[in-house]
Each structure stands twice: as C-alpha cells, then as structure tokens.
N, C-alpha and C positions, 0 to 999 in steps of 0.2 A: 372535700371527700364525699362522694355521693352517699345517700342514705341507703341501707339495705332495703331490698324489695319485700314487701309483705303481700301474700296472696289475699284477695278480697274474701271476707266471710259472705255466704249467701244471706240475702236480705232478711229472710225469716230468722235465721240464727242470730244476726245482728240485734234484731228487735227483741228476741228472747234473752239475749245476753245482757241487755241493758238492765235487766232486772237484778243483775249481780252487783250493780253499783252501790247498793247498801244492803245490809241484811234485812230480812223481812220482819214485821211487827210493828205494833203501834202501841201508845200508851195513853191512857186517859189523862186530860189536863187536871191539874190540881190548883187550888186557890193559893197564891202567894201573898203574904201580908207586907212584904218589904216595899211595895209600891201600889199605887192606886190602879189596879188591873182593869182593863175593859174586855169585853167579849168581842170576838171577830165580828166585824160589821160588813154588812152588804155594801156594794159600791155606792149606791144611792143614799146610804146612811152615813157614809165617812165624809167628813168635812175636807176642805182643801188643807194641805200641809201649810202651816203658818210660817211667816218669815221671821227670823230672829237676829239678823245682821251678824251671823257668826263669822269668826276668822277662818276662812277657808285654807289659809296657809299652814294651819295646824291640824289638818284633817288627817286621820289614821283609819286603818281598816283592819278587820280580823275575820277568821272564819274557820269552820271545821269541815274537813273532807271536801265535798264539791264546794262548800263555801270557802275552805282554805285555798282551792285552786282559784276561785273567783277573786278572793282578796289579793293573791299573787298577780292575777291577770289585771285587776283594776289598778293596783299600785304601780304596775310598769306602764300600762297604757295612759294613765293620767298621772304620771310621776311628777308633773309640775304642780299638782294639787296635793298629792299624797306625801305626807312626811314620814310615815312609817307603817309597817304591815305585821300582824300576827298571824301565823299560818300553823294550824293545828292539823296534823295528818293530811297535808296537801303538798302539791308539787310545783315545780317551776313554771314560770310564764311559758305559754305556748307548748306545755308538755305533750299534748296530743298531736301536735304537728310533726313530731320526730319519733321514729324514723319515717321516711317517705319523702319523695320528691315530686314536684309538679310534673304532670298532670294528675298524679295520683298519690294522695296521702290518705291512709286509712285511719282517719281521726278517731272514730269510735273504737276501733281495734286497739289503737294505741292507748286510748283512755282506759280501757278495761284491762290492759296488760302492762305495757311500759310504765304507765303512770299510777299503778295500784300496787300490784305484788309481782313484780317481775320475776322474782325467783321461782315462785309457783308456776308462773306462765312460761318459764324457761326462756326468757328474752332478757335483753340487757336493760338496765335502768336508763332513764333519759340522760342525755349528755348535755351538761350546762353550757359547755363552750359553743355547741351547735345552736341551742336555744338563744344565747345571748346574740350570736351572729345574726339569727333571724330577727331579733328584737332590733338590732342596729339597722338592718335593712328596712324594716317597717318604719323605723323613726326617720330614716333618710327620705322615705316615701311620704312622710307626714301622716302616717295612718295611726301613729301613737306619738306620744310626747318624747322629747329628747332623752335618750338613756343616760345621759351625763348626770341627770337629776337623781339617779339611783345612788350616787355617792353620799348623798345627804340623808337618806332614809335610814331609820332604825328599824331593825327586823328581829321578831321573836319567832323561833321555830320549835315545834314539839313533835316528838314521835314516842308513843308508848311502847314499852317492850313486848306487851301482849297484842299489839295491833296487827292483825294479818290482813287488814283491808287495804290500807295504804301503808306501806313498810318503810323502814328507815332509809334504805338507799335512794328512795324517791324524794323523801324530805331533804336528804343531804344534798341533793342537787340544787335545792333552793340557795342553801348556803354558799355552794360553789359558784352559782349564778351571780349572786351579789358580790362575792369576793372578786370574781373576774371582771365585774362591772366597776370596781374600785371602791366598793363600800368598805370602810375601816372595820377591821375585826372586832374592835371595841364596840361597834354598833349592832353587832349581830349576837344574839343569845340563842343557843341551841340546847334544849333539855331533852335528853334521850335515855334517862336512867330511872323513869317512874314506870312501875308495873301496871300500866293502864291499857285497857282495850281501846277500840275505835270510839272516842267520845271527847266531849268537853268536860273538864274536871272542876269538881266543887269540894267544899268542905261541909257537905250536908248529908247526914245520915238518911234523909228521905230519898236520896238518889240511889242509883245502881251501885253495886260493888265495883271496886276500882278495875279489876281485870276483865270485866265482861264486855261483850260487844252485843248490845241489844237495845231495843227502844226504851227510853227516848234518847239514848246516846248521851246522857248526862250522868257522869259517874262520880261517886264519892271517893275521892282519893286522898282526903285530908289536906287538900291543896286548892285554894281558889285561884283558878287559872286566869280568869278575867282580870283579877286584880294584878296578877304578875305580868300579864300582857301589857296592860295600861301603864303599870309602873315602868316597864322598859321603854315604851313608846314615849311616855311623858315623865321623865325622870324627876320632875319637880312635884309630883303628886303628894297630896295630903291623905291621911288615913280615911278609909271608907266611913260613910255616914251610918251611925248606928240605927237611926230611923230616918230614912229618906223622906223629904218633904215635897219632892217633885211629883210628876204625873206621867202616866203613860197615855199617849193619844193615839187614836186610829186615824189614818188619813187616806184620802183618794189617791191611791198609787196608779190607777188606771190613766190618770191625767198625764203622767210622765212617759207613757208607752207610745211611741210613735209608729211602730211597725205591726204588721198583722200577726206575726208569730212570736210569742214572748214566753209563754208558760210562767207568767207572773200573775199573782193574785190582784184582785181589784183593790184590796186593802193592804197598806202597809202600816208599821207601828214606829213610835219613836218614845224615848224617855226624855222628859224636859225638866232639868233642875229648876227650881223655883227661881234661883238667881238669873237664869237665862231670860226671864221675862223683861228684865231691865239692863242686864249687864252683857258684855261681850263673852261669848262662849266659843268653844271649839266643837268639833264633831268627830265621833268615832262610829264607823259603819260596821255592823256585825252581819255576817252572811251566815245563815243556818246551813246545816248539812242536809243531805238526802234523808228523807223521812223524818224531817223535823219541821215540817210546815204545820201550819195551824190545823189543816185537815188531819193531820197524823197525831199531833201532840197538844193541840189546843194552845194555850198561852205559855206553856212551859218555857219554851226557848226564850222569849223576850221578858219573862218576869223572874226566872229563878236561876240564871247562869251566872249572877254575880256582878254583871257590868253596871247595873243601875246604882248600887250602893257606892261604887267607887266614883262614878260619873257625878252623882249628887253633890259630893263633897269637893269637886274639882271643876265645876262649871263645864261639863262636857254633855252635850246632847248625844245620845246614843240613837242612831238610826238603824231599825231593823227591816230592811226590805224583804219582800216575801215572794218566793217562788211558788209555784203550785203543781200538783200532779196534772198530767195531761195524757189521756189514754189514746189520743189521735194526734195527727200532725199539728204542732211538733210533738213527737212522741217522748214523754218524759214521765213515766209512771210513778217514779219515786220522789218527784218534786225537787230534783237536783238543780243547781245552778249550771249553766251552759259553759263547759270547758271543751267541748269537742264539736260544736257546731249545729246542734239540733234546732237553734231558731233561725238558721240562715235558709234563705230561699234557694241559693245556689250552693249545693253541697260541694262542688268542685272548687269554689271560691268563697268559702265562708268568711264571715266578718266577726265572729264571736270574740276575738282577741283584740280587736280594733277599738278605737274610741267610738266608732260608729256602730259597734255591736248593739243589738236591741237592748239587752239587759244592761250593759255598760252605759249606754247613753241614758237609759232611764234613771239609773242611780246617780249619774252625774247630774241630771236635772233636778233631782231631789236636793242634792248639796247646793246648787245654784239657788233653789228657792229658799233654803234655810239661810243663805247669805244675803238674800234680798233685805231691803230696808223694812223695819218693822211697820206693819199696818199697810204695806204695799200689797197689791193684788196681781 
C-alpha cells in the first residue's frame, strides 16, 4: 500500500520548526555525591576510552525522547549485539521514514508530526507493520542486522499521561513493532499510567515535579525509572549500591566519529564500577534527550538519573555518548540524536537508520573498544 503524500515544508519553516523538538529552557548543573563526577573536558584533555573486555552479548540501550528514538534505532540496526532496549517517550525504528515513498520522504516533517504528537498535528501515528516491513527490507540489503534477532530482545516502554511532546500512540507502535517481529509478550513491559510529563523519572525531591515538561527533563515521580529499566532488561539484578565505589570517566569521543557531520560532542562519559577493572562486565548505553547535553544541563544526566547506583552493584558499565547543539549544518540546535537524517550528506538517501549512520557507527565503535582486551590500544 503506497504511503500518503505529504507536501514539503518551505526550507525556512523546516529549520524553524526544528526548535519544536524539545521545549525551551536550560538548567544549571548540580553536584551529585553518588559518584565521582568530572567536569566536561575539552577534546585534547579527554583520554582515550579504556578497554575492559566486556561481554558485548549482554549489551542493552535506553534513552529519553530523541534518545528513545535513538535507542530503538540502535537496537534494531545492531540487533545481533543488543539484548534489550528501554524507550522513554520514543517511537519505533525508522519512524520518520513513514509516511512517504522514494524519491520523496519528508523525514523532518514526519519526525515533528507523526513521530511526536500526531493527534495535535492531525495526522495518523506511525504504522508498525509498515516500519517492520522497511526494516526487513533493510536487513535483506545488509544495511542493518537480521530482524530475527528482535525475538530475543527484552523491551521496556514508557509514556507519561501528562506528556504532550511524544504521546502514547507513538510509543504504542514500538510495542506493536516488536510483537509483529515475534518478540514474546512477556519480554515487553509497557508503563503508561504514571502522571509524568516529558522526562526521565527519579525518586529525588531535588528534581522537577512529576507532571511538568521543562529542563532538565528529570522529574521526581517517586519512581526510579533507571532501576526499573535495568531490572527488566537484566532480570537477575541485585539491589542498587547505597554508596557506589566506581568512577565516572570522560573520554575522547571524537576518535570514534568517522564522518564530517555528526553533531556529537568531542567528549563522552562512562560510569565504570570498580569490579570492572578486573572482572567481566556488560554495558548499558544511555542516550540523553534533546536539551539534555552537557552544554544545557552540565553533568546532571550522567550523574543523577539513577543508572550508576544500579550499575555499580551489578557489574554494568554505563556508556553516556554525547550529542551537541549545532547552529549550522548539520542543523541541530537542541542537541537531539539523529532520527530524521540531519547528519546525512544526501537528504534523499539518508543513512541515519543504518549501521553505517554517523552516530550509530560511532556508538558501536565505543562498544567495540570497551570489548577489547584490557591494556590494548
């Protein structure tokens, strides 16, 4: 069935509408005592990411908003590596690719309407069956991993009842996508009954009230979402560490970026439990949302969202790759992850959803580095 045709937005309007991908506002960073935090470092100050001989077969991912889209995208494209995904207020793989049909797919228009609040935009939500069909085609062309791998993944989904940025019908299509791919229902956890705004949730009175949607998009809902995500993705988890003994490291992220247009920061971060210095660990990758970059909220996202305490007690390295705002090409003023093609040189044939996508390839390179033999260069 052909996709319905959408009229192209004027270029100036498309650029201006990109500002709608996240509400405006920033929040000053605060010091968090749960881990040994570091200040954002310049590229020439950050050392290379160390090798830890991790078990890549137990890699999982999660993210909020554009980070949720990125988590879904990465989990499908690299499904042979990723064992599970946590998606907070995000949509299904290749969401911005539908509706539309080659040679014209209005990726940005779809990202701002179909993939966010389709009811408000008076368009239909994404259609999981169409997106899975596209994924199967990409897999047959060897642009992404075999979609048969999706059957083994564990999936956590969340949609807050007060979220008007990315609404439930969009998140629901992630569940439909995985069910159609053959993922057993018992492996999919979908929470949609919490009165939360567009945010990642914590149990900290220092964070924003549960129902609001404002910077830093970290809300106190009496619910440690990071723990719930990791508990679902790794059913064997131990209780979080009361006092983590690991460390947060800054590393040279630029060394993993192979293409000219990335909108990625020179520096990335990772939480390393002390046990991982000598024992085999696994990796969880966390993608921040729009307006959650270090430029916008300092170290808040990688120190105070709750992942590190759980990871410390369970030998999980938490990788926090970093996008960054870009006021020129690639145009990304909010520091969002690419789920509509802004990093692609050819807008008619973008590669953001493929293994070869600029950001996707960079993050996979970080995982491969973490899996290398200790002491190797």
